[in-house]
LUMNU-737139 format. One record per residue: residue in one letter; x, y, z of N, C-alpha, C in turn. Coordinates in steps of 0.05 Angstrom, whole numbers, plus 32768, in hexadecimal, padded with zeros to 4 digits. Layout:
LUMNU-737139
<atom res="A" n_xx="X" n_yy="Y" n_zz="Z" ca_xx="X" ca_yy="Y" ca_zz="Z" c_xx="X" c_yy="Y" c_zz="Z"/>
...
end
This chain:
LUMNU-737139
<atom res="R" n_xx="8B3F" n_yy="8674" n_zz="94A0" ca_xx="8B27" ca_yy="866C" ca_zz="94A4" c_xx="8B1B" c_yy="8666" c_zz="9488"/>
<atom res="G" n_xx="8B07" n_yy="8655" n_zz="9487" ca_xx="8AFC" ca_yy="864F" ca_zz="946D" c_xx="8B09" c_yy="8639" c_zz="945A"/>
<atom res="T" n_xx="8B06" n_yy="8636" n_zz="9443" ca_xx="8B0F" ca_yy="8621" ca_zz="9435" c_xx="8B1B" c_yy="862E" c_zz="941A"/>
<atom res="L" n_xx="8B30" n_yy="8621" n_zz="940E" ca_xx="8B3B" ca_yy="8628" ca_zz="93F6" c_xx="8B30" c_yy="8618" c_zz="93E1"/>
<atom res="S" n_xx="8B21" n_yy="8626" n_zz="93CE" ca_xx="8B13" ca_yy="861A" ca_zz="93B8" c_xx="8B19" c_yy="8624" c_zz="939D"/>
<atom res="V" n_xx="8B19" n_yy="8616" n_zz="9387" ca_xx="8B1F" ca_yy="8622" ca_zz="936D" c_xx="8B0B" c_yy="8633" c_zz="9366"/>
<atom res="G" n_xx="8B12" n_yy="864A" n_zz="935B" ca_xx="8B00" ca_yy="8662" ca_zz="9352" c_xx="8AF9" c_yy="8674" c_zz="9367"/>
<atom res="H" n_xx="8B01" n_yy="866F" n_zz="937F" ca_xx="8AFD" ca_yy="8682" ca_zz="9396" c_xx="8B16" c_yy="8692" c_zz="939D"/>
<atom res="K" n_xx="8B12" n_yy="86AD" n_zz="93A9" ca_xx="8B27" ca_yy="86BA" ca_zz="93B0" c_xx="8B32" c_yy="86B2" c_zz="93C9"/>
<atom res="A" n_xx="8B4B" n_yy="86B5" n_zz="93CF" ca_xx="8B57" ca_yy="86AE" ca_zz="93E8" c_xx="8B74" c_yy="86BA" c_zz="93EA"/>
<atom res="D" n_xx="8B7D" n_yy="86C2" n_zz="9403" ca_xx="8B96" ca_yy="86C8" ca_zz="9407" c_xx="8BA2" c_yy="86B6" c_zz="941A"/>
<atom res="V" n_xx="8BBB" n_yy="86AC" n_zz="9415" ca_xx="8BC6" ca_yy="8694" ca_zz="9422" c_xx="8BE7" c_yy="869F" c_zz="942A"/>
<atom res="N" n_xx="8BEF" n_yy="869A" n_zz="9441" ca_xx="8C08" ca_yy="869C" ca_zz="9449" c_xx="8C14" c_yy="8682" c_zz="944C"/>
<atom res="V" n_xx="8C2C" n_yy="867F" n_zz="9445" ca_xx="8C3B" ca_yy="8663" ca_zz="9448" c_xx="8C4F" c_yy="8669" c_zz="945B"/>
<atom res="I" n_xx="8C4F" n_yy="865D" n_zz="9474" ca_xx="8C60" ca_yy="8666" ca_zz="948C" c_xx="8C70" c_yy="864D" c_zz="9494"/>
<atom res="D" n_xx="8C8C" n_yy="8653" n_zz="9499" ca_xx="8C9D" ca_yy="863D" ca_zz="94A5" c_xx="8C9F" c_yy="8644" c_zz="94C0"/>
<atom res="L" n_xx="8C8D" n_yy="8637" n_zz="94D2" ca_xx="8C8B" ca_yy="863B" ca_zz="94EE" c_xx="8CA7" c_yy="8639" c_zz="94FD"/>
<atom res="S" n_xx="8CBA" n_yy="8629" n_zz="94F5" ca_xx="8CD2" ca_yy="8625" ca_zz="9503" c_xx="8CE3" c_yy="863D" c_zz="94FF"/>
<atom res="Q" n_xx="8CDE" n_yy="864D" n_zz="94EA" ca_xx="8CEF" ca_yy="8664" ca_zz="94E5" c_xx="8CE2" c_yy="867E" c_zz="94EC"/>
<atom res="L" n_xx="8CC7" n_yy="867F" n_zz="94F6" ca_xx="8CB7" ca_yy="8696" ca_zz="94F7" c_xx="8CC4" c_yy="86A7" c_zz="9510"/>
<atom res="S" n_xx="8CC8" n_yy="86C1" n_zz="9507" ca_xx="8CD4" ca_yy="86D2" ca_zz="951F" c_xx="8CD4" c_yy="86F0" c_zz="9512"/>
<atom res="E" n_xx="8CD6" n_yy="8701" n_zz="9526" ca_xx="8CD6" ca_yy="871D" ca_zz="951D" c_xx="8CEF" c_yy="8728" c_zz="951A"/>
<atom res="R" n_xx="8CF5" n_yy="873B" n_zz="9509" ca_xx="8D0E" ca_yy="8748" ca_zz="9502" c_xx="8D10" c_yy="8762" c_zz="9512"/>
<atom res="M" n_xx="8D26" n_yy="876D" n_zz="9513" ca_xx="8D27" ca_yy="8787" ca_zz="9522" c_xx="8D1B" c_yy="879C" c_zz="9513"/>
<atom res="P" n_xx="8D0D" n_yy="87B0" n_zz="9523" ca_xx="8CFD" ca_yy="87C7" ca_zz="9518" c_xx="8D12" c_yy="87D7" c_zz="9507"/>
<atom res="Q" n_xx="8D09" n_yy="87E4" n_zz="94F2" ca_xx="8D18" ca_yy="87F7" ca_zz="94E3" c_xx="8D08" c_yy="880F" c_zz="94DC"/>
<atom res="I" n_xx="8D15" n_yy="8826" n_zz="94D8" ca_xx="8D08" ca_yy="883B" ca_zz="94CE" c_xx="8D09" c_yy="883F" c_zz="94B0"/>
<atom res="A" n_xx="8CF2" n_yy="8845" n_zz="94A2" ca_xx="8CED" ca_yy="8847" ca_zz="9485" c_xx="8CE5" c_yy="8860" c_zz="9485"/>
<atom res="Y" n_xx="8CF1" n_yy="886F" n_zz="946E" ca_xx="8CE9" ca_yy="888A" ca_zz="9464" c_xx="8CDE" c_yy="888A" c_zz="944C"/>
<atom res="D" n_xx="8CC5" n_yy="887D" n_zz="944A" ca_xx="8CB8" ca_yy="8878" ca_zz="942F" c_xx="8C9D" c_yy="8887" c_zz="9430"/>
<atom res="F" n_xx="8C95" n_yy="8898" n_zz="9443" ca_xx="8C7E" ca_yy="88A8" ca_zz="9444" c_xx="8C82" c_yy="88C1" c_zz="9432"/>
<atom res="P" n_xx="8C6D" n_yy="88D0" n_zz="942B" ca_xx="8C74" ca_yy="88E9" ca_zz="941F" c_xx="8C84" c_yy="88FC" c_zz="942E"/>
<atom res="N" n_xx="8C91" n_yy="890A" n_zz="9424" ca_xx="8CA5" ca_yy="891F" ca_zz="9431" c_xx="8CBD" c_yy="8910" c_zz="9442"/>
<atom res="A" n_xx="8CBF" n_yy="88F6" n_zz="943A" ca_xx="8CD3" ca_yy="88E4" ca_zz="944A" c_xx="8CCC" c_yy="88E4" c_zz="9467"/>
<atom res="A" n_xx="8CB5" n_yy="88E4" n_zz="946B" ca_xx="8CAB" ca_yy="88DF" ca_zz="948A" c_xx="8CB3" c_yy="88C3" c_zz="9493"/>
<atom res="P" n_xx="8CBC" n_yy="88BE" n_zz="94AC" ca_xx="8CC9" ca_yy="88A3" ca_zz="94B6" c_xx="8CAF" c_yy="8893" c_zz="94BD"/>
<atom res="R" n_xx="8CB3" n_yy="887A" n_zz="94BC" ca_xx="8CA2" ca_yy="8867" ca_zz="94CA" c_xx="8CB0" c_yy="884F" c_zz="94D1"/>
<atom res="F" n_xx="8CA9" n_yy="883E" n_zz="94E8" ca_xx="8CB3" ca_yy="8827" ca_zz="94ED" c_xx="8CA9" c_yy="880F" c_zz="94DE"/>
<atom res="I" n_xx="8CB8" n_yy="87FE" n_zz="94D6" ca_xx="8CB0" ca_yy="87E7" ca_zz="94C8" c_xx="8CBE" c_yy="87CD" c_zz="94D7"/>
<atom res="Q" n_xx="8CB1" n_yy="87B8" n_zz="94D8" ca_xx="8CBD" ca_yy="87A1" ca_zz="94E3" c_xx="8CB4" c_yy="8786" c_zz="94D3"/>
<atom res="R" n_xx="8CC9" n_yy="877C" n_zz="94C6" ca_xx="8CC3" ca_yy="8766" ca_zz="94B7" c_xx="8CC4" c_yy="8749" c_zz="94C7"/>
<atom res="A" n_xx="8CC0" n_yy="8734" n_zz="94BC" ca_xx="8CC0" ca_yy="8719" ca_zz="94C7" c_xx="8CD0" c_yy="8707" c_zz="94B7"/>
<atom res="R" n_xx="8CDA" n_yy="86F1" n_zz="94C3" ca_xx="8CE5" ca_yy="86DB" ca_zz="94B7" c_xx="8CD1" c_yy="86C1" c_zz="94BB"/>
<atom res="G" n_xx="8CD1" n_yy="86B3" n_zz="94A5" ca_xx="8CC2" ca_yy="8699" ca_zz="94A5" c_xx="8CA8" c_yy="869B" c_zz="9491"/>
<atom res="Y" n_xx="8CA5" n_yy="86B1" n_zz="948A" ca_xx="8C8E" ca_yy="86B2" ca_zz="9472" c_xx="8C9A" c_yy="86AA" c_zz="9457"/>
<atom res="E" n_xx="8C92" n_yy="8693" n_zz="9451" ca_xx="8C9F" ca_yy="8687" ca_zz="9437" c_xx="8C92" c_yy="8690" c_zz="941D"/>
<atom res="A" n_xx="8C77" n_yy="8696" n_zz="941E" ca_xx="8C68" ca_yy="869D" ca_zz="9407" c_xx="8C4B" c_yy="86A9" c_zz="9410"/>
<atom res="T" n_xx="8C45" n_yy="86BF" n_zz="93FE" ca_xx="8C28" ca_yy="86CB" ca_zz="9401" c_xx="8C1C" c_yy="86C9" c_zz="93E6"/>
<atom res="F" n_xx="8C05" n_yy="86BB" n_zz="93E8" ca_xx="8BF5" ca_yy="86BE" ca_zz="93D0" c_xx="8BD9" c_yy="86CE" c_zz="93D0"/>
<atom res="C" n_xx="8BD4" n_yy="86DF" n_zz="93BE" ca_xx="8BBD" ca_yy="86EC" ca_zz="93BF" c_xx="8BAB" c_yy="86E7" c_zz="93A6"/>
<atom res="N" n_xx="8B96" n_yy="86DA" n_zz="93AC" ca_xx="8B84" ca_yy="86D5" ca_zz="9395" c_xx="8B90" c_yy="86C2" c_zz="9380"/>
<atom res="G" n_xx="8BA5" n_yy="86B2" n_zz="938B" ca_xx="8BB5" ca_yy="869E" ca_zz="9378" c_xx="8BCD" c_yy="86A8" c_zz="936C"/>
<atom res="S" n_xx="8BD4" n_yy="86C2" n_zz="9372" ca_xx="8BEC" ca_yy="86CE" ca_zz="9366" c_xx="8C04" c_yy="86CF" c_zz="937D"/>
<atom res="L" n_xx="8C1B" n_yy="86C9" n_zz="9379" ca_xx="8C30" ca_yy="86C8" ca_zz="938C" c_xx="8C38" c_yy="86E6" c_zz="9390"/>
<atom res="I" n_xx="8C33" n_yy="86F3" n_zz="93A5" ca_xx="8C39" ca_yy="870F" ca_zz="93A7" c_xx="8C52" c_yy="8716" c_zz="93B8"/>
<atom res="A" n_xx="8C5A" n_yy="8702" n_zz="93CC" ca_xx="8C70" ca_yy="8702" ca_zz="93D9" c_xx="8C7E" c_yy="86E7" c_zz="93DD"/>
<atom res="S" n_xx="8C9A" n_yy="86E5" n_zz="93D9" ca_xx="8CA8" ca_yy="86CE" ca_zz="93DB" c_xx="8CC0" c_yy="86D1" c_zz="93ED"/>
<atom res="A" n_xx="8CC5" n_yy="86C1" n_zz="93FE" ca_xx="8CDD" ca_yy="86C3" ca_zz="9414" c_xx="8CDD" c_yy="86DE" c_zz="941F"/>
<atom res="G" n_xx="8CC5" n_yy="86EC" n_zz="9425" ca_xx="8CC5" ca_yy="8707" ca_zz="9431" c_xx="8CC8" c_yy="871F" c_zz="941F"/>
<atom res="E" n_xx="8CCD" n_yy="871C" n_zz="9403" ca_xx="8CCF" ca_yy="872E" ca_zz="93F3" c_xx="8CB6" c_yy="8732" c_zz="93E0"/>
<atom res="L" n_xx="8CAC" n_yy="8749" n_zz="93D8" ca_xx="8C93" ca_yy="874C" ca_zz="93C5" c_xx="8C9F" c_yy="8745" c_zz="93AC"/>
<atom res="T" n_xx="8C8E" n_yy="8737" n_zz="939A" ca_xx="8C91" ca_yy="8731" ca_zz="937F" c_xx="8C89" c_yy="8748" c_zz="936C"/>
<atom res="G" n_xx="8C7B" n_yy="875B" n_zz="9373" ca_xx="8C6F" ca_yy="876E" ca_zz="9361" c_xx="8C55" c_yy="876A" c_zz="9357"/>
<atom res="L" n_xx="8C48" n_yy="8753" n_zz="935B" ca_xx="8C2E" ca_yy="874E" ca_zz="9351" c_xx="8C1C" c_yy="8757" c_zz="9365"/>
<atom res="R" n_xx="8C06" n_yy="8762" n_zz="935D" ca_xx="8BEF" ca_yy="876C" ca_zz="936D" c_xx="8BD3" c_yy="8761" c_zz="9361"/>
<atom res="S" n_xx="8BCB" n_yy="874C" n_zz="9371" ca_xx="8BB2" ca_yy="8741" ca_zz="9365" c_xx="8B99" c_yy="8743" c_zz="937A"/>
<atom res="G" n_xx="8B9F" n_yy="8754" n_zz="938D" ca_xx="8B89" ca_yy="875C" ca_zz="93A0" c_xx="8B7D" c_yy="8775" c_zz="9398"/>
<atom res="S" n_xx="8B69" n_yy="8780" n_zz="93AA" ca_xx="8B5D" ca_yy="879A" ca_zz="93A4" c_xx="8B58" c_yy="87A5" c_zz="93C1"/>
<atom res="V" n_xx="8B57" n_yy="87C0" n_zz="93C1" ca_xx="8B50" ca_yy="87D0" ca_zz="93DA" c_xx="8B34" c_yy="87CE" c_zz="93E0"/>
<atom res="L" n_xx="8B2B" n_yy="87C8" n_zz="93F9" ca_xx="8B0F" ca_yy="87C8" ca_zz="9401" c_xx="8B09" c_yy="87E3" c_zz="940D"/>
<atom res="R" n_xx="8AF3" n_yy="87F1" n_zz="9404" ca_xx="8AED" ca_yy="8807" ca_zz="940F" c_xx="8AD1" c_yy="880B" c_zz="9417"/>
<atom res="H" n_xx="8ACD" n_yy="8816" n_zz="9430" ca_xx="8AB2" ca_yy="8817" ca_zz="943D" c_xx="8AA4" c_yy="87FD" c_zz="943F"/>
<atom res="G" n_xx="8AB3" n_yy="87E8" n_zz="9448" ca_xx="8AA8" ca_yy="87D0" ca_zz="944D" c_xx="8AA1" c_yy="87BF" c_zz="9436"/>
<atom res="R" n_xx="8AA9" n_yy="87C9" n_zz="941C" ca_xx="8AA0" ca_yy="87B9" ca_zz="9404" c_xx="8AB7" c_yy="87A9" c_zz="93FA"/>
end
């Protein structure tokens, strides 16, 4: 929703709808004390941009962090 404008913040996903699907769930042990959790990835997400920076490409994180955590509605 909204518009993309120069100088304004935006998050954008580029999706290949013909390839969009879910992968099988997996268990990851990346919480403190190696506690398990389920993760489920997807196919078809070509790119994710956060505030103009490419943060994910072909489903893999690039290592860039251009967003910020919102706390208490701010």
